[in-house]
DOVO-461204 format. One record per residue: residue in three letters; x, y, z of N, C-alpha, C in turn; residue number from 1. Coordinates in Angstrom, 1 decimal, padded with zeros to 4 digits. Atoms other than C-alpha are relative to their C-alpha. Layout:
// residues N
   residuo    neast   nnorth      nup   caeast   canorth     caup    ceast   cnorth      cup   num
       ALA        X        Y        Z        X         Y        Z        X        Y        Z   NUM
...
// end
This chain:
// residues 120
   residuo    neast   nnorth      nup   caeast   canorth     caup    ceast   cnorth      cup   num
       MET    001.3    000.4   -000.4    039.0     032.8   -038.9   -000.6    001.1    001.0     1
       SER    000.6   -001.0   -000.8    036.6     035.3   -037.4   -000.8   -000.7    001.1     2
       LEU    000.8    000.6   -001.1    034.0     034.7   -034.6   -001.4   -000.4   -000.5     3
       ASN    001.4    000.4    000.3    030.8     032.7   -034.9   -000.6   -000.1    001.4     4
       VAL    000.8    000.0   -001.3    028.1     033.1   -032.2   -001.3   -000.8   -000.3     5
       LYS    001.3    000.7    000.1    025.3     030.6   -031.8   -000.7    000.2    001.3     6
       THR    000.8   -000.3   -001.2    022.6     031.5   -029.3   -001.0   -001.1    000.2     7
       ARG    001.0    000.9   -000.4    020.5     029.0   -027.5   -000.5    000.3    001.4     8
       LYS    000.6   -000.3   -001.3    018.2     029.0   -024.5   -000.2   -001.3    000.7     9
       VAL    000.2    001.2   -000.8    018.2     026.3   -021.8   -000.5    000.5    001.4    10
       ASP    000.5   -000.4   -001.3    016.0     026.7   -018.7   -000.1    001.5    000.2    11
       GLY    000.1   -001.5   -000.1    015.6     030.4   -019.4    001.3    000.7    000.1    12
       VAL   -001.4   -000.6    000.0    019.4     030.9   -019.5    000.4    000.1   -001.5    13
       ILE   -000.6   -000.1    001.3    020.9     032.3   -022.7    001.4   -000.5   -000.1    14
       ILE   -001.3    000.5    000.1    023.9     030.4   -023.8    000.5    000.4   -001.4    15
       LEU   -000.6   -000.5    001.3    026.2     032.0   -026.4    001.2   -000.9   -000.2    16
       ASP   -001.1    000.9    000.4    028.4     029.4   -028.0    000.9    000.7   -001.0    17
       LEU   -000.9   -000.8    000.8    031.4     031.3   -029.3    001.1   -001.0   -000.6    18
       SER   -001.1    000.8    000.6    033.9     029.8   -031.8    000.8    000.9   -000.9    19
       GLY   -000.9   -000.8    000.9    036.9     031.4   -033.6    000.8    000.9    000.9    20
       ARG   -000.9   -000.9   -000.7    038.9     034.4   -032.5   -000.8    001.2    000.5    21
       LEU    000.7   -001.1   -000.5    037.5     037.1   -030.2    001.0    001.2    000.0    22
       THR   -001.0   -001.1    000.2    039.5     040.1   -031.5   -000.6    001.3   -000.4    23
       ILE    000.5   -001.4    000.4    039.2     043.8   -032.3   -000.7   -000.1   -001.3    24
       GLY    000.7   -000.1    001.2    036.8     044.7   -035.0   -001.3   -000.8    000.0    25
       GLU    001.2    000.7    000.2    034.0     042.5   -036.4   -000.4   -001.0    001.2    26
       PRO    000.4    001.0   -001.1    034.2     039.7   -033.7   -000.5    000.6    001.2    27
       VAL    000.4   -000.7   -001.2    033.9     042.1   -030.8   -001.4    000.6   -000.2    28
       LEU    001.3   -000.7    000.3    031.1     044.0   -032.5   -001.2   -001.1   -000.1    29
       LEU    001.0    001.1    000.1    029.3     040.7   -033.2   -000.5   -000.4    001.4    30
       LEU    000.4    000.4   -001.4    029.4     039.7   -029.5   -000.8    001.1    000.6    31
       ARG    000.7   -001.1   -000.6    028.3     043.1   -028.4   -001.4    000.1   -000.5    32
       GLU    001.3   -000.1    000.6    025.4     043.3   -030.8   -000.9   -001.2    000.4    33
       THR    000.8    001.2   -000.4    024.2     039.7   -030.0   -000.4    000.2    001.5    34
       LEU    000.3   -000.2   -001.4    024.3     040.5   -026.3   -001.0    001.1    000.2    35
       ARG    000.9   -001.1   -000.1    022.6     043.8   -026.7   -001.4   -000.3   -000.3    36
       VAL    001.3    000.4    000.4    019.7     042.3   -028.5   -000.7   -000.9    001.1    37
       GLN    000.6    000.9   -001.1    019.2     039.6   -025.8   -000.3    000.8    001.2    38
       VAL    000.2   -000.8   -001.2    019.5     042.2   -023.0   -001.3    000.9   -000.2    39
       ASN    001.2   -000.8    000.3    016.9     044.4   -024.7   -001.3   -000.8   -000.1    40
       GLU    001.1    000.8    000.0    014.6     041.5   -025.0   -000.4   -000.5    001.4    41
       GLY    000.4    000.3   -001.4    014.7     041.1   -021.2    000.8   -001.2    000.6    42
       ALA   -000.8    001.1   -000.6    017.2     038.2   -020.8    001.0    000.5    001.0    43
       ARG   -000.9   -000.5   -001.0    019.2     038.5   -017.7    001.1   -001.0    000.5    44
       GLN   -000.9    001.0   -000.4    021.1     035.2   -017.3    000.7   -000.6   -001.2    45
       TYR   -000.8    000.4    001.1    024.0     034.3   -019.6    001.1   -000.9    000.3    46
       ILE   -001.2    000.8   -000.1    026.6     031.7   -020.1    000.7    000.2   -001.4    47
       LEU   -000.8   -000.2    001.2    029.4     032.5   -022.6    000.9   -001.3    000.0    48
       ASN   -000.8    001.2    000.2    030.8     029.2   -023.8    001.2    000.3   -000.9    49
       LEU   -001.2   -000.4    000.7    034.4     029.9   -024.8    000.8   -001.2   -000.4    50
       GLY   -000.7    001.2    000.3    035.4     026.3   -025.5    000.7   -000.1   -001.4    51
       ASP   -000.6    000.0    001.4    036.0     026.9   -029.2    000.6    001.3   -000.4    52
       VAL   -000.7   -001.3    000.3    037.6     030.3   -028.9    001.5   -000.2    000.0    53
       SER   -001.4    000.4    000.1    041.1     029.9   -030.1    000.9    001.2    000.4    54
       TYR   -000.9   -001.1   -000.4    042.4     033.4   -029.3   -000.9    001.2    000.5    55
       ILE    000.7   -001.2   -000.5    041.3     036.5   -027.3    001.0    001.1    000.2    56
       ASP   -000.9   -001.1   -000.1    043.0     039.8   -027.7   -000.5    001.0    001.1    57
       SER    000.4   -001.0   -001.0    042.8     042.9   -025.4   -001.4    000.5   -000.2    58
       SER    001.4   -000.5    000.3    039.6     044.1   -027.2   -001.0   -001.0    000.4    59
       GLY    000.9    001.1   -000.3    038.0     040.7   -026.8   -000.2   -000.1    001.5    60
       LEU    000.0    000.0   -001.4    038.9     040.8   -023.1   -000.9    001.1    000.5    61
       GLY    000.7   -001.2   -000.4    037.5     044.3   -022.8   -001.5   -000.3   -000.3    62
       GLU    001.5    000.3    000.4    034.2     043.1   -024.5   -000.6   -001.0    001.0    63
       LEU    000.5    000.9   -001.0    033.9     040.2   -022.0   -000.3    000.8    001.3    64
       VAL    000.2   -000.8   -001.1    034.2     042.8   -019.2   -001.2    000.9   -000.2    65
       ALA    001.2   -000.9    000.3    031.7     045.2   -020.9   -001.3   -000.8    000.0    66
       ALA    001.2    000.8   -000.1    029.2     042.3   -021.3   -000.3   -000.3    001.4    67
       TYR    000.2    000.3   -001.4    029.6     041.4   -017.7   -000.6    001.2    000.7    68
       THR    000.5   -001.2   -000.6    029.1     045.0   -016.6   -001.4    000.4   -000.4    69
       THR    001.3   -000.3    000.6    026.1     045.6   -018.9   -001.1   -000.9    000.6    70
       VAL    001.0    000.9   -000.5    024.3     042.5   -017.7   -000.2    000.2    001.5    71
       ARG    000.1   -000.2   -001.4    025.1     043.1   -014.0   -000.7    001.3    000.3    72
       ASN    000.7   -001.2   -000.2    023.8     046.6   -014.3   -001.5   -000.1   -000.2    73
       LYS    001.4    000.3    000.2    020.5     045.1   -015.4   -000.5   -001.1    001.0    74
       GLN    000.3    001.0   -001.0    020.5     042.8   -012.3    000.1   -001.4   -000.5    75
       GLY   -000.2    001.3    000.6    021.6     039.9   -014.4    001.3   -000.6    000.4    76
       ASP   -001.3    000.7   -000.3    024.6     037.5   -014.3    000.6   -000.6   -001.3    77
       VAL   -000.7    000.6    001.1    027.2     036.2   -016.7    001.0   -001.0    000.6    78
       LYS   -000.9    001.0   -000.4    029.1     032.9   -016.3    000.8   -000.4   -001.2    79
       LEU   -000.8    000.5    001.1    032.0     031.6   -018.4    000.1   -001.5    000.0    80
       LEU    000.0    001.4    000.1    032.1     028.1   -019.6    001.1   -000.5   -000.9    81
       ASN   -001.0    000.7    000.8    034.8     025.8   -021.0    001.2    000.9   -000.5    82
       LEU   -001.2   -000.8    000.4    037.8     028.1   -021.0    001.1   -000.9   -000.4    83
       THR   -001.2    000.7    000.4    040.7     026.9   -022.9    001.2    000.4    000.9    84
       ALA   -001.1   -000.3   -000.8    044.1     026.8   -021.2    000.5    001.4   -000.2    85
       LYS   -000.4   -001.4    000.3    045.1     030.0   -023.0   -000.9    001.1    000.6    86
       ALA    000.9   -001.0   -000.5    042.0     031.9   -022.1    000.0    000.0    001.6    87
       LYS   -000.1    000.1   -001.5    042.3     030.7   -018.4    001.2    000.7    000.4    88
       ASP   -001.3   -000.7   -000.4    045.9     031.9   -018.3   -000.2    001.5   -000.2    89
       LEU    000.3   -001.5    000.3    044.8     035.3   -019.8   -000.8    000.6    001.1    90
       LEU    000.8   -000.5   -001.1    042.1     035.7   -017.2    000.7    000.0    001.3    91
       GLN   -000.8    000.1   -001.2    044.5     034.7   -014.5    000.9    001.2    000.1    92
       MET   -001.0   -001.1    000.0    047.1     037.2   -015.5   -000.6    001.4    000.2    93
       THR    000.7   -001.2   -000.1    044.6     040.0   -015.8   -000.9    000.1    001.3    94
       LYS    000.8    000.0   -001.3    043.0     039.1   -012.4   -001.5   -000.1   -000.3    95
       LEU    001.5    000.1    000.3    039.6     038.6   -014.2   -000.6   -001.3    000.5    96
       LEU    000.5    001.2   -000.6    039.3     035.1   -012.8   -000.7    000.2    001.3    97
       THR    000.7   -000.3   -001.2    038.3     036.8   -009.6   -001.3    000.7   -000.2    98
       VAL    001.2   -000.6    000.4    035.5     038.6   -011.4   -001.1   -000.9   -000.5    99
       PHE    000.9    000.9    000.6    034.0     035.9   -013.5   -000.1   -001.3    000.7   100
       ASP    000.2    001.4   -000.5    032.5     032.6   -012.3    000.3   -000.9   -001.2   101
       VAL   -000.4    000.9    001.1    034.1     029.9   -014.5   -000.4   -001.4    000.2   102
       TYR    000.5    001.4   -000.1    032.6     026.4   -015.1    000.5   -000.8   -001.1   103
       GLU   -000.3    001.0    001.0    033.6     023.3   -017.0   -001.2   -000.8   -000.4   104
       ASP    001.2    000.8    000.2    030.1     021.8   -016.8   -001.2    000.9   -000.3   105
       GLU    001.1   -000.9    000.4    027.2     023.5   -018.6   -001.2   -000.1    001.1   106
       ALA    001.1    000.2   -000.9    024.6     022.0   -016.2    000.3    000.7    001.3   107
       LYS   -000.4   -000.7   -001.3    026.5     023.3   -013.1   -000.1    001.5   -000.2   108
       ALA    000.1   -001.5    000.3    026.7     026.8   -014.7   -001.5    000.4    000.0   109
       ILE    001.4   -000.4    000.1    023.0     026.8   -015.4   -000.6   -000.1    001.4   110
       SER    000.6    000.1   -001.3    022.1     025.6   -011.9    000.5    001.1    000.9   111
       SER   -000.5   -001.1   -000.8    024.4     028.3   -010.4   -000.8    001.3   -000.3   112
       LEU    000.8   -001.2    000.4    022.4     030.9   -012.3   -001.4   -000.1    000.6   113
       LYS    001.3    000.2   -000.6    019.2     029.4   -011.1    000.0    000.3    001.5   114
       ALA   -000.1   -000.2   -001.5    020.4     029.4   -007.5    000.2    001.5    000.3   115
       SER   -000.2   -001.5   -000.2    021.5     033.1   -007.8   -001.2    000.8   -000.2   116
       LYS    001.2   -000.6    000.3    018.2     034.0   -009.2   -001.0   -000.1    001.1   117
       THR    000.9    000.2   -001.1    016.2     032.5   -006.4    000.4    000.7    001.3   118
       SER   -000.4   -000.6   -001.2    018.4     034.0   -003.7    000.0    001.6   -000.2   119
       ALA    000.0   -001.4    000.2    018.3     037.5   -005.3   -001.3    000.7    000.4   120
// end
């Protein structure tokens, strides 16, 4: 199973609902392209919902970091939502939990983005 990405907008925040496997090749390219289009359209606040992502390889991890860097360089922000136990362990081992803000509740993730926007 490859990756599916559904894009929706809530309160001006772009939410990417990912499902499947975030791995080298097509899945990573799909996420990169989806994000690039949104960034080019001026969106700066993102939530990556990883609740239905069954597997993340090193390329997928790299793409999450690249997405974070790209958006931050445009004065935006990226939050992660609904990490599976495997994904959380992976981010813990790679020390990326210290980089990303992780939420279990979509409304809290959205309000944190709203708060960071008003304080910026």
